[in-house]
C-alpha positions in Angstrom: -11.8 -34.0 55.6 -11.5 -37.5 54.4 -11.8 -38.7 50.8 -15.4 -39.3 49.6 -15.4 -42.5 47.5 -18.4 -43.8 45.6 -18.1 -47.6 45.6 -20.0 -50.7 44.7 -19.6 -54.1 43.1 -20.9 -54.0 39.5 -21.5 -56.2 36.5 -19.5 -55.5 33.3 -22.5 -53.6 31.9 -22.7 -51.4 35.0 -25.5 -52.8 37.2 -25.3 -53.3 41.0 -28.4 -55.5 41.2 -31.2 -56.8 39.1 -34.7 -55.2 38.9 -35.6 -57.1 42.1 -32.6 -55.8 44.0 -31.0 -59.3 43.8 -27.2 -59.2 43.4 -26.9 -62.7 41.9 -23.2 -63.6 41.4 -21.9 -60.0 42.1 -21.0 -60.8 45.8 -19.7 -64.4 45.3 -16.1 -63.2 45.4 -16.6 -61.9 49.0 -17.1 -65.5 50.2 -15.3 -67.8 47.6 -11.8 -66.7 48.3 -9.1 -68.1 50.6 -8.2 -65.0 52.7 -10.5 -63.9 55.6 -11.4 -60.2 55.8 -13.1 -58.7 58.8 -14.7 -55.3 59.0 -14.9 -52.8 61.8 -15.3 -54.3 65.2 -14.4 -57.7 63.8 -17.7 -58.0 62.0 -18.3 -60.6 59.3 -21.2 -59.0 57.5 -21.0 -58.7 53.8 -22.7 -55.9 51.8 -25.3 -58.5 50.9 -26.4 -58.6 54.6 -26.0 -62.4 54.6 -24.0 -62.5 57.7 -21.5 -65.0 56.1 -17.8 -64.8 56.9 -16.0 -62.8 54.3 -13.1 -64.6 52.5 -11.8 -62.9 49.4 -9.3 -64.0 46.8 -5.7 -63.5 47.9 -5.0 -60.9 45.2 -7.9 -58.8 46.6 -7.2 -59.1 50.3 -4.7 -56.3 50.8 -6.6 -53.8 48.8 -10.0 -54.6 50.5 -8.5 -54.6 53.9 -6.7 -51.3 53.5 -9.9 -49.6 52.2 -12.1 -51.1 55.0 -9.5 -50.2 57.7 -9.5 -46.5 56.4 -13.3 -46.2 56.3 -15.0 -44.1 58.8 -18.6 -43.6 57.5 -20.8 -45.3 55.0 -23.5 -43.3 53.2 -26.4 -45.4 51.9 -29.9 -45.0 50.6 -33.1 -46.1 52.3 -33.6 -49.0 49.8 -30.3 -50.7 50.8 -30.9 -50.0 54.5 -34.3 -51.7 54.3 -32.9 -54.6 52.3 -30.2 -55.5 54.8 -32.0 -54.0 57.8 -29.0 -51.7 58.3 -26.8 -54.7 58.8 -28.5 -55.0 62.2 -26.6 -51.9 63.4 -23.2 -53.3 62.6 -21.8 -51.9 59.3 -19.3 -54.1 57.4 -16.7 -51.4 57.8 -16.4 -48.1 59.7 -18.2 -47.0 62.8 -20.9 -44.7 61.4 -23.6 -44.8 58.8 -25.6 -42.0 57.3 -28.9 -43.0 55.6 -30.4 -40.7 52.9 -34.1 -41.0 53.5 -37.3 -38.9 53.8 -38.4 -41.4 56.4 -36.9 -41.3 59.9 -35.0 -44.2 61.6 -37.4 -46.9 62.5 -38.7 -46.4 66.1 -36.6 -48.4 68.6 -34.2 -49.7 65.9 -30.7 -50.4 67.5 -30.5 -47.2 69.5 -26.8 -48.0 70.3 -25.8 -47.8 66.7 -24.3 -44.7 65.1 -26.8 -44.4 62.3 -28.0 -41.0 61.2 -31.0 -40.3 58.9 -31.0 -37.2 56.7 -33.2 -36.2 53.8 -30.6 -34.4 51.6 -27.4 -35.6 49.9 -25.4 -32.5 50.7 -26.4 -32.8 54.4 -25.6 -36.5 54.2 -22.0 -35.8 53.1 -21.5 -33.0 55.6 -22.7 -35.3 58.4 -20.6 -38.2 57.1 -17.4 -36.1 57.0 -18.0 -34.8 60.4 -18.3 -38.3 61.8 -15.4 -39.7 59.7 -12.9 -37.0 60.4 -9.9 -37.7 58.2 -11.0 -41.2 57.3 -12.8 -42.3 54.2 -16.5 -41.6 53.5 -17.8 -44.5 51.4 -20.9 -43.8 49.4 -22.9 -46.7 48.1 -23.5 -46.5 44.4 -27.0 -46.4 42.9 -29.5 -43.6 42.9 -28.2 -41.9 46.0 -24.6 -42.3 44.9 -25.4 -40.8 41.5 -27.0 -37.8 43.1 -24.0 -37.2 45.3 -21.7 -37.5 42.2 -23.9 -35.1 40.3 -23.7 -32.6 43.2 -19.9 -32.6 42.9 -19.3 -34.2 46.3 -17.5 -37.4 45.2 -13.7 -37.4 45.1 -13.2 -40.9 43.7 -15.2 -43.7 42.0 -14.3 -47.3 43.0 -15.7 -50.2 41.0 -15.3 -53.9 41.7 -16.2 -55.4 38.4 -17.5 -59.0 38.2 -17.4 -60.8 34.8 -21.2 -61.1 34.3 -23.6 -59.2 32.1 -27.0 -58.4 33.7 -28.7 -56.7 30.8 -31.0 -54.7 33.0 -31.4 -53.7 36.7 -30.2 -51.1 39.1 -27.5 -48.9 37.6 -24.2 -48.1 39.3 -24.7 -44.4 38.7 -28.4 -44.4 39.2 -30.3 -41.9 37.1 -27.4 -39.6 36.4 -27.9 -37.9 33.0 -24.8 -35.6 32.6 -21.2 -36.4 31.6 -18.6 -36.5 34.4 -15.0 -37.0 33.5 -12.8 -39.2 35.6 -9.0 -39.4 35.6 -7.1 -42.5 34.5 -7.5 -45.3 37.0 -4.9 -45.1 39.8 -5.8 -48.6 41.1 -6.1 -51.6 38.8 -6.0 -55.0 40.5 -6.9 -58.1 38.6 -8.0 -60.9 40.9 -10.1 -64.1 40.7 -13.6 -63.3 39.3 -13.2 -59.6 40.2 -11.4 -56.6 38.8 -10.8 -53.7 41.2 -10.7 -50.2 39.6 -10.4 -46.8 41.2 -10.6 -43.4 39.5 -10.3 -39.8 40.8 -13.1 -37.5 39.7 -11.8 -34.8 37.4 -12.6 -31.3 38.8 
C-alpha cells in the first residue's frame, strides 16, 4: 500500500483558511514563483480551484513535482469539493479522488471522472489505497484529515507553512482533541514565502 500523507498549506498559527473558507495569501506561492509545475494529465489547477497556471519558487519545484508525480489518490471532504466543484473532475495531481461525504455525488457531475463518494473515513482510506496501489494517498487537512489522523490511518504529516498569522479560521488538524506524537521532520525545505515540512507519525 502507498503512504498516506495528510497535507495542506497552513499559516504559522496552523490555519488552512479563514472562517469563510478564504485562503488569503496561503496559496500565493503556487503562482508567484518562476518554475512551472503541472499536475496529473498536464493540468494547471491549483488547490484553490482558480485554474491559474502553477509556478512555484525554484527551491520548491523539485519537492512539489516529486510529491505530485507520486500521488495516486486525493482524499477530501465535501466542503472543499463544493468550494472548488471538485476541480471540474480534473484533480491537481493523481488520477483518483475520494470524497468523504454523507451526500452522494451530484447527479450527472462529470461521469468520466474517477471520483468516489463514501461516508466513513476508514472506508475512504481503504478505497483510496485500492485506487492508488503503491502510490501516495494525499489526505487534505482539516476536519476530515483530523478524523483520519485520529483513526490512526495517517503515515506522514506534510505542512507547507506560509509566513502569515490568521488568528482564527479552519484548523489544519480540524477538531482533533488528543495528542499525537510525530517524529522529527525528515523534510525541511526553506523556499520563498514558504517552508516545506514533513513528519512521520510516531506509532
